[in-house]
N, C-alpha and C positions, 0 to 999 in steps of 0.2 A: 580344446574349445569342448564344452559340453553343447550339447544342443537346445538353442534360444527358437522358442515358439515364438513366432510373427505375427502379432495383432494386430486385427482388421481397422482399418478407420470407419469413424462414423460421419456421414455427410449430410450436412441439414436436408438436403434439398429432399431427404429420403425419411423426410418428418410426417408420423400419422399419429393421430389423435390415437388415445389408452383405449384400448375394448371394453372397457368397461368404464363407470363411475363407481366410485367407492363414497358411499353417501355418509356413514362413520366408520370411526376407528375405533375399538374401545381394547387398550395396550395394558396388560398385566405385570407385571413385575416382583420377582421371589429372588431380591439380589444377595449372592453370595460371589465374593472374587473370584473361584476359580468355576463356578459352577451357577452362572444367572438364569432361573428358566425366564422365558418370555410367550407370553403367550396371548396374543393378535384374533380379535374378531373383528371382522368386516362385513359390513353388509353394504353388495354391490348391486349392478345393476347393471348387464351386461348394454352392448349400445345395436341398435339394429339386429342383424343375425347372429352376430360375432360371438360364440360363443367355448373359442379356444380362450381362455385366461394364462397369460406367462409374467408370473412376479419375478422379480433381483432378489438373489442370496446369496452369500460368500460368506465363508465360514463359518457356517452354523451346523447344527446337531439337529436334524428335524423330529421331533419327540410321536408327533400325532399331526392327523390335518380329520377335520371334522368337516361336512358341509351339510345342512341345516341339520345336523343334530346323529349324523352318520356318517362313526367312522371308516374315512376311506381304505384301501386294501392296500398293497404299490402298485398293482397292475393300473391303478386306476388312477395315478402320476405318474410322472416323469422329470426326471429327481437331476441333475447333474450341479458341478459348478462351480456354477455362474445361475442357477434361473430352478423355479417350481412349476410346474406345465400340467394341466386337471383342465375338465370339461364343465359346464356351471350351467344351470339353467337362465332365466330370463334375470329371476331374481333371486339372489340364495344368500345366506348369514354359511360364511366361513372361519372357522375358527381353528387357528393353525397352532401348535408348541413347537415352541426351538429352546435351544442350549445356548450361552455362548459362553467362554473365559475371559472375563474383564483381565486378570491379571496379568493374564499373560499377551495380552494386545498390545504388541509397542507401536504397532501403528502408529496408535492415536486417534484411530475414526471408532465411530459407532461407537459401543461402549465400553467404557477404559478407568484403570487406576488412576491415578494424580493424587501423590500425596495420604494415601488411602481414604481419600475419598471417587465415589462414582464419578462419572464426569459420558457425560457423549458429546459427539462431533459428527454433525451429518452431512455437514456443506461437503464439496456436491454429492456424492453418491454414499457415503457412508452409513444410512441407514439401513441397507443391505444387509448390512453385519448384526444388528438386532433381532429382522426379523425378516419374511418374505412378503415381499411387499411390490409395488409398481414404484421404483425409484425414481422417481421423474419430478418435473417441479411443474408438469403441468395437469397434474391427478391433485388438486384439491382437496379435504375432509374435514370434518371436523373430530379433531381426535378428546379422547376421557383418556387420562391416565393413572392408574393407581400405580402405588410403593408398595412394595411390603420390604423389611428390614428390621435386623433386629435396634434395638431402639437406644441401648447405651451405647454400641460404638458411632451410629447413622441418627442421628437423634432429628435433622433435617432431611425432609422427603419432598423435593422440590421438582415442580414440570412445569409445560403454561399454561398460561390462562387461571383461573380464579380455581382454588381449593376449595371443593365443597363437602369435601369429608374427611374424616379425622379419627384414630383411634388407635388403642392398643391391643394385640394379641395375646392370650394367653399361652402358659409356654404347651404344648401338644396341638395345637391348631394347625389343622393341613392347611391350609391357606384361607385368605382372608377373602369374602362373598362380599360384592352387595349390598349394603344394608345390614349387617349385623349388628345385631345390638349388642355392643362389647362397651364400658368403660372402666373408669378408674386406672388408676398407678400399680401395675403389676410389673415387680423386679425380673431381671433378665427376659422379658416376653420380647414379641417385635411387635412392630405397630406400623403402620397401614397411612397414608394419603390419597387422598383423588384427586384429581385435578381436573379440569373441563376447560377447555377451550372454544368458546362461542363463533370465533373465527375462522372462515374453510381456510389451509395454511396446507403445503404442500411437506412432506415427509422431512425432507432440508431442512426446513422450520423447527420439527423437532428438539426438545432441548428435559435431559436428565440431569441432577444432580441429586447427591447421598452423601453426607459427611456428618461430622464435625466438627460447624465452624462457626465464628461469631457474626454478629448480624447488628451492623448499624444501619436505625430505623431514622429517614426523616420525609417528605411531604414534599408536596408539589399540589397548587388549586390553579387549576385550569382557566382560561380563558371564560367557558360558562361555568365557572363556579366548581367545576366536581371538586373534590378531594385525592388525589392519588397517594397511595402511601408507595413510599420508598423504600430499597431492603435492598444492603449491599453485603454478600457475604465473603467471609476472608477466614484466614487460618488464623488462631487463637494469638493472639500479640500483635495482630496490623490491622487492627481497630484503628487504632489513630494514625495511620497512613490513606485514609479516604478522604477527608473533609473533602481535599480539592475536584476528586472524581463526583460527589454528590451534589457540590457545587455548580461542576462543571453539567450534571446534569437538566439538573432547575435551568441553566442557562440556556441548556441546548432544546427543553422543551418553551420556555417562553421565546427563545429565536423565531422555530419551526411556528409560534402561531402568526406568531405579527409577519413573517419574512414570508412564510409558503399559506400562510390559514390553517396550519396541520396541526388537531388535537391528538391530546392520546384515547385510546380508546378505552384502557381497560382501568377496572381499579387497583391494579397492583403494580408493579414495575421493580421485577430482582435482577442484579447486578451477579456474579461467582465469580470472582477471580480464583484463578489455578495456576500450578506452578509449570505445566507438561500440554503446551498446547504447540501446533501447530502452525497457526496463524496467530493474528491479533486480538483476536476477537468473532465473536460470530452474536447476530443480533436475531437470533428466537425470539419466536415471538413471549413477550411478552416476561422472559426470562432469557439474557443475557449472559455468554459463557464466555470470559475475558482471559487472557493473558495477565496473570501480579504484572508483571511491569504495565499495563494500560489501564490499573488503576491506582497502586498502591503508590505514593511520595509522601513525605515530609522533604523539605530545606536539606540537612542535615542528612541526606537520605538519595536526594534524586536533583537532575541537572532543572536549568530552566527552559531546557531542549525535553525535559522527560514530562515537565510541568505542563509545554504545550502539546503535546503528543496525545498525553492524557484524553487533555483536553478536545482537543479535535477525534479522536478515536471512539469517546465516551459518545460525544454529539455522532460520528458518524454511524456509529449502530443502532444508537436512538430518531438519527432519520430514516432509518432503516423501518420502520413499521409502519410508514407510508409508500416508500419510493422503494419495494423490494418484499413486503410482506402484504399489504394490502392490496399492495400492482405489485405483481412478481412477475415472471420470466416465462415463456411460455416451452425452453427448452432452452441449453446449455448456452448454448450457440447466441445468446440473446443476452449473455450474462451481463455486458455493460450496461444492458437497461437497466439494471439496476446498482450493479458499481461505478459506471461512469459517472451516473447524474446525482447518487448518493456521497462520491467522492466529488463535486461541483457542491455538490450541501456543505460539507464541511471544509468545505475552502472558504467560503462563502462565510462561513462559520467564525472559522478564525480569524479572515480578516475582520470582520465585524471586531472579535474579542481583542488583538490585537493590533498591529502594525498592518492596512492595506497591502502600502507597497514591499514593507520584506516579510508579509507573507509571499505576495505574487513571484519576487524573487527566488524566496525559500523552493517554489514548487516548479518553478521553470531552471533551476540547476539541478533538480532532481530529473528534471524531465531530460535534459540534455547529455548526463553523465549518467542514465542509467537507460529509458525507452529510449533514447535516439540510437544507441547501442543493439537492443536488441530489435527494433523496425532493420539495420543496420545486414541483422545477423544472419543465420538458419534456422533461428526459433520465427522470426520475421512472421505475424498474421495477422488479420485487417481486425477492428475493432470488433466485428462480428463473423466470428472467423466462418470457411466454409468445411470444416474436417476439424474432426480430434481422433487423436490415439489414445489419449487417458486426459480426463479432464481436470483434470487437478494441474496439469503444466500451463493450463490456460486462466491459472491465478497470475496474471499478468499485469505488468506494466501497462503493457497497451490497451488491456481491458480495464482498468483500474485511473492512469491517467492523462492517457490519454482520449480515455473516454470522456471523463469530464472536460475534453480540452473541447471534444466537438461539443458536448452540450453547451460549452462555456462560449461556444459558437456563436451558437444558436439564442445564448443570451446578446452578446453582444446586436448576431442584427435583424431582431425584433426588437432590442432594447430592453429593459425593466418590466415596464408594464404590460408590453406584449407577452414577451418569458413567460409574466405568474400568469397571464390570461391564458395561454396553452399548459401550465399544470396545471391549473383547474380541471381543466375541461378533461386535460386526460385521468385527474385522480378519480373526479365524478364518474367520467366514464368508463372505467376499469377498474372500481372498488370490487375486488373480491375475485379478479381474475389472473389468467395466465396469457402475457399479451407479447409483443413485438416489438424491436425500437422502430418498428412501420407504422404501430399505434404511437406513438410519443408527436415523429415526426407527422402524422397526421394529426394532429391533436392542436399542433404549434400551425398546421399549414391552415386548419378549415379556421380557427379563432381571429385568426391573424390578415383570413384573406393571402395569404401567399402561396406561395408553387418554391417547395425545394426540393425537385429531383435532383436535380445535378448536387444539391447539399449531400444528399443519402450516398455517395458514392462516399466517402469520408467513412464509412461503414464496412464498404465492401473493397475499397485500395488498401493493402500493405504501403509502410515506404514513407520514408517524412519527405514530404516537396521540397524542394528545395528552387528558390525564387533568386533572380539574379535582377539586378538592380543598373538599369542606366539615364540619364536625364537630359534635359537640353535644353538650354533657354535662349531664348530670342528678346531680346533687349530694346529694338524698333518695333513689334508690335506685343512687349511683355505682354511674353505670352512663355508658362512655362510646362515642359512637356517632360511626364517619366513613364517610362516604356519598363511595362514586365513580363516576365518568363515562367512560366511555373515548368519543372517537370520532378518526375516521382521516379527513382531506382527502379528496377525489374529489384522482384523478390522473391522466392523461393516460390512455384507457381503462379503467377504474374508477371510475365515479358511486359506486355505491352499496358500504359497506362492512360488512363483518360483526364483534361480539366479536371480540376475541384474547384468548389465554391468558395472563393477565400475570403473570409471577411478581415479587410484591408483598413484598417484604422490610422487615420495620414494628418498630420498636422504641415506649416508650411513656416517655417522662421525665418526673419526678417535676423539683419547683422546684431541686434539690440537681444535676441532671440525672442520674439513679441511675434503670437500667432499671428500671418493673414488669413483673413477671408480667399475662403475655399470658392471657388467658382467657374466650374468649370464650362468649358467653349457653349456657349449658346444656351445657359444658364442663365436666368435673370431674376431679380430678388437679392433681398439676403441672403450674405453666407455666413454659415457658420466658420467657425476655428479649425472644431476639429468633427471630421465629419467621418461616415466608417461607406464605404466603394464596396462595388461587388465588384474579386477578380475573380472571371468567370473561365476565360479565355488563354489558349495554351499562350497565349505574345496578344496584352493588350496592354495601350495608351492611354494614361489620362494628360489631358490637355487642359491648364489652367490658365483663366486670362485676368488681366487689369494686377498683373503683378510686378511691380514697381521695379525690385532689381531682385536680381536674383538671389532664391530661397536654400537655406539647408532644410532639405527636408526631414521630416520624424515617419517616419516608414514603422508599423506595427505596433504603436502605442500599448501599451500595458501588454504585448507578447500579444496581438488580436487570434494568431493561428498559430499551431508548433511546426513550425515550417524553418528550414534553414535560411537566411537570406544571407546572399552573396552580394554586395553592394560596392560601389566604387569610390566611399569616400577616403578623401585624403586624409592623414593622421590629423593635420591642421581642421579639417570637417570635425571629426572625432573629438578629439582636445573642446571645441568650440561647444559642442552639443555637450559634452561631460559638464560643463559651467555654466550653460542657457537652456538648457533641454528643461523645464515644465512638468514633462511623465517623468515619475519617480524611477522610473520601470528604465525608461531608455537612456534614462540619464545612468542608470548606473548599468546598461548593457554597452552606451556607448564605449566608457572606458576596458570595457573584456573585452571588446572589438580590437580598441586599441592595444591589450595588453596579448590581445590572443597574434595580432599580427607581428609585434613585435616577440615576440617567443620564437613567431612560427622562422622571423629572419634568425632568430638567435637559433635557432635549430639546423640552418644550413649552414650558420656559418661554423658549425662547432661540425659539420660533417666532412666542411672545407676545408676543418686545422684551424680557422682562424679565431685570436685570440673574441673571447666574448667582452661587453661591454655595456653598459647599462647606457639605453635610451633617454636623452632628455626631454624627450616631449612626454613621454610618461613619469619620468622622475619628477617633473613640474607637476602635475597634475595628482599625483601620488600630495605632495605637497600640500597645492592646496587644499587637498582634500581633508586631509590629517591636519592641519589646523582653522580648519572654517570650524566654529562652535555654535554655527549656526544652524549648520545642519540636522538632520535625525543621527544620532548614535549610532542605531539599528542600521541605517540608509550608508551612515562612514563607514562601518565597520567592513561591510558588502563592498564598497565601494572599494576599501585597501586591500579587499582579498582577490588573490592571481585569480585566474579561469583554473577548475581542476583538472589534473592531468588525464582524466578519463573523457574531460570534453575537447582537452590542444588531440588526444589520440586519436577522436572521431573526426577531428578537420585533420589527420596528416593522412595521407594515404598512399605507403602504411608507414604503419608507427613505429616506433621505438621507445618502450614505455621508461628506460634506461636514461636513455638522450632526453626525454620528455623531463624527465624527473630534476638529471641533472642541469637543467635550462632555467625550470622554476625556481629550484631551491637558487641558482646562481642568482639569477633575479630577487627573491626573495632577501639573501644575503647583502647583496648588493644595496638595495633598498632600505634598509635596516639600516647600515651604514651610513652612506647619505644622512638618513635623518633621525640617529639613534636620540640627540636634545629634545629633537622635537616630541618622538616618544617617550620617552622618558619625563618628558612635561604633561603629556597627554593620558599617559597610562598613571599617574601620581594626580591629576586633579579628577582625575573618576575614580577615587578610593569611596565607596561607598558606606565604610566604617562598619558599625557594626550589628549592625540594623538590617535584618533580610526580609525583603515587599516583592512580592509576587504581584508587580503590576510591569503594562510596558514601557513605564520608563528607566524602571530598573531593570530590567530585561535587557533594556538597547543598552547601558552603563554599564552593564556587567559586557555584554557583547563586546564590544570600540572597547573597555580596559585588557580584555582576554584577546582581543585581537592585537594589540600593542605588545600584551607579556609575547605573541608569539612568536612575534620581529626581534625582539631583546633578546632572545634567549638564543638565536642566533649567534648572537654577538657576546655575551658577558657567558662566562662562566658558571652560571645557573643561579646567583644573586637572588634574582626579584623572584624568580618560581622556586625558590628557596624559600624564600621567605614569604613570600603569598601561601606556600602550602603549608609551611608552619604556622599561620596565624589566620588562614580560609575559615567562614562563619555558615560555611553552607557545598554544596556539591558540586553548585558551579565553579564556584573557584577554585575551591579545590582541584575538581579534574582538568582544569585546564591548565595547573601549577604541575600536576601529573604529568599531564602530556607531555609539556616542554620538556621535563625533564627526560623522560623515558626519551621523545622522539631525535630529543639531539642525543642521546646519550653522556649528561653531563654526569661527574662524580658523584651528584648525589640523589641519582638514581632508584640505586636500589636501596637507601637506605629508607625513602620514600615509599620505595612498592613494598619493602618489611614492614613499613608504617603502617599504610593503608591497610594493607590486609590484614593486622593483628587487631586491627580499629574495625574490621568489614567483614571478616568471613563467615561471621552467624547471618549475615543475607548475602542473600542468592542471587538479587539485582545489583544492590552493590558490587557483588564480587565478578555478575557478568561483567562488570566495565573495569575492574584489574584487570582479567583478563583479553578483554579488550585494547587498552590502554597500549600493550606490550604487543599487541599482534597487530597495531597499525604504526610503530614504531618504524624510523628510516636507518635505524644502525643496517650495519649489512650481515651482523649476526642474529636475522629478525628469524631468520628458516629455523635457524638451531634452535633460537628461544621457545617457537612453537610448536619443535616438536618435541622441546622438553615437557611443554605447559599439557600438552595431548597424554603424560603420562604421572600430573598432577594428581592429589587423590579426591581432589574439586573437582575435577573434570568429569563430566558426567554425558557420553556419550547419546544416553536417554532422553536427556533434555532439550529440545528443540533451542532453547535464549541459549543454554551454556556452549551448544554447536555454534550455532550463530556470534554470540561473543569472541568464539576464539578462531573456527574456521573461515564464516564469512567476512572477518574484520582483516584479516591476514590476506583472504583470495580476493574478496570485493572491493577494499576497501583502501588498499596499498599495495597496489598493480608495479613500483618499483622493485620494490623485496616480492612479492609475488611471481613477479617475471625473472627470477634469477636464470643467469647465464644456463646453466648446465640442467634447467627445467625440474630443480629441488622444490618448488612448487609447486608445481603441477602433480608432478610423482604424489605429494603428500595430500592434494586434491583428489587425486584420483583414489586414492587408497582407504578414504574416508569413506567417497560414494559406495566405492566397492563393501564397504563393511554397512552401513547403513542402509544399501539396494533391499536387505531383505527384513531388515530391521524396520528402519521405516520410510519408504518407499518416495513418499513426498517432498519430505527434508532430505531424500540424496538426489532429486531431482532439480528440487529448486538452489544443490548449491553448483550446480552445475555450469551456471550460467557464466563463469568468467574465461573456463576453456572451451565453451562454446565461439569463443569470438575471433576466432583464430585469423582468421581469414582478412582482418587487417590490422596484422601487424608485418611485418619482415620474416621475410624468410625461415632465419634462425630461428626464431619462438614459433611461426607453423609449424614447422617439422614435430618441433618437441610436444607441443598442444597434441597432432594430430595423432602419434604415438599412443597418448596417457590412454586420446580418445576410446582407440582399438583395444589399450590394455581392458575398458572396462568393455569392451562390447565383449570382448574373447573371455570372458571371465565367470561370462553364460548365466543362463537360471535369472536373466535381468527383470525387474521389477515393468510393468508396462511403464510405467513415468520415467525411469531412467532409461531404457529399453528407445523409446521415441526420440526424445531428447537429443541422447549420443547417434541414433540411426540420422534424424538430420544433420545434425554439424556432420558428421563424414560423407554427406551425400556429395 
């Protein structure tokens, strides 16, 4: 084992403001792939008596330092692997010249090359890989950026803000200096562009792109009548794949004006699509850099899910212009201030553009399958963490998705109008500032005249709260009592938990499914049938009067809080809610809970060696949903889908992934066999013909039709899937058919995979789907198939999308095959983490997630997973990213 340096944690309690104000930043880039020089000119003012200036820097070649025009000697500053420190006067101009190597930058942080184009990624701490600077979000400054590059190779030179100058440099010119009077076209010369961003921003929002890209132009007229130019930059040949993304941006701009009163502030909005990107996209001010998968789409090459995701991510990054850019976070512990709030905004946007009920179900499915396990694992942390070793490890579902649920609860508690007023005050008060989660809560409190002190615990406590419900009906007094208890399990570093302020959205349904008036004991006047109650104590009773007959409670309507509800519903009550519930989410939830309960019984039967059988209540509910042509097809598709294996595993302690897969497959096949004729009939009736439409109704029909296909493909020899694959006129139907063939090991699968590859091997994003569909297969030989695909000529370890399409699809989306009984899946993942550790630490640490959840599994899996985690640790010389995850997982 090689020696491993133990990195020190950073604590929120230790926050102090930066020693200096950076009044302005002038950056000058001379772009070369092997060695780019960067000159930064900082105008600084020291705060108080502080004169020591410490700037962050990593993997930089220092060329020179000038302080107020004087070149400093080596004994006038201190330089180490992570920083540059020097003494300054109270006010000064500091000029630092450095060199970096973009071509060798495989970590994809800072300045790097992607498909021959220069690109930056600075969030969270990538700017320190470009130049020495206070790389922290609370240092805001005005940026002016000059870019010089070879004109023929890099005709586009882009940065934040507005382009204020550009021109061509003749051969032999040493470098561009501002206001050089150079005009005309010069063969083989260099050219330059100067960009100025008038809005102060932290360096993590800096962006630069230089390359030979195609530009698709459009515009948007704001509510005040200003015309904003829109420019999308993509690889040549992809221009015809941007129409949906451009339209999505225009819809997002209009929606944000109407919903939140936020108008865009620059005259130009640019989006650049790159193939090599660690994240989904980045909201750099005026110049968003996107993973190409969230920009490029046409019906023949992208699925309905791709189209929806593109619109959501385009919206998310645009909404950041206010919730993240104009108002940013003071420190990285406040990351959810911008991300949780903006995820809620993009969820609301997607709900308004598609189906609000289906969107809510999709979000909760993801939360339960992925964020709840994170909350229960070794990397569990509060929405606002107290410490971290590597900030990149905290771009988590807890920060984003649970953070969005926390903001959604504020919306539920305060109502639409109260929430909007709080947002208006927050933006008005903190525009141009770096603030905290508390500042957001204070704005909500002040404008609504409420006190949210207890609610703040959602930001401070990790873990998923568990609510236990019991109820009692008094016929004589016509009184109905619901007793609730809340408890949050211990998480690393937090053994004791305090009660949370939980918004409880509630109705009581009579025997016909009608919602009753909700009048608490002692209340008078008119009573609403749907109310939000404050559940704030460890144990709390809600006593309702004038309840003439025993009702069925409808709790957590719309999933009003991110909790696990342990209820005492009978099977018949769940079936009743499935048929009579008026809240679309709770109707779906009742079916999920009934199916979960039955799956848990079957798991017990399997452990005891009893024969498995289909539950009649579940079968009846399945049949009613399948034959209900009045139900939204998208909701029907969700209702017909059994709980995800990952969610079932979270509800089992300990869990056996192989047993869960066996039971779930048994139920799917039994339901398919029972309703074969009905599935065939519904599948045929939903044929959309040759015309592809991208609207809610058409997508809903395809969603239900492909759900029926998935069930039918469990029974037949693949003829339905083969026929659909051969005749599909869009990627949604093509992928659904290919998935059905491969997942079930039908004889036509090999030929279909070959045909798909022959048609699409030239398209990187579609080829990612080809890798994923094989990695997700339920066939026993999937591990061997994945190992073979790792050696495929088109597998690129340097491309994060390709790595995720194969490795993550296998390890995170295929629990039955990943949890191979001999640990082969674990060994494969550990091998790739070790390989990627030095190449791309961010990607390596994010791949680790499935290995960290060993505590929730049975003993045989636990030991195998711990062995691989230890092997990663013993490999030595780990990045901070990987080291933090592995050590916390083994602790």
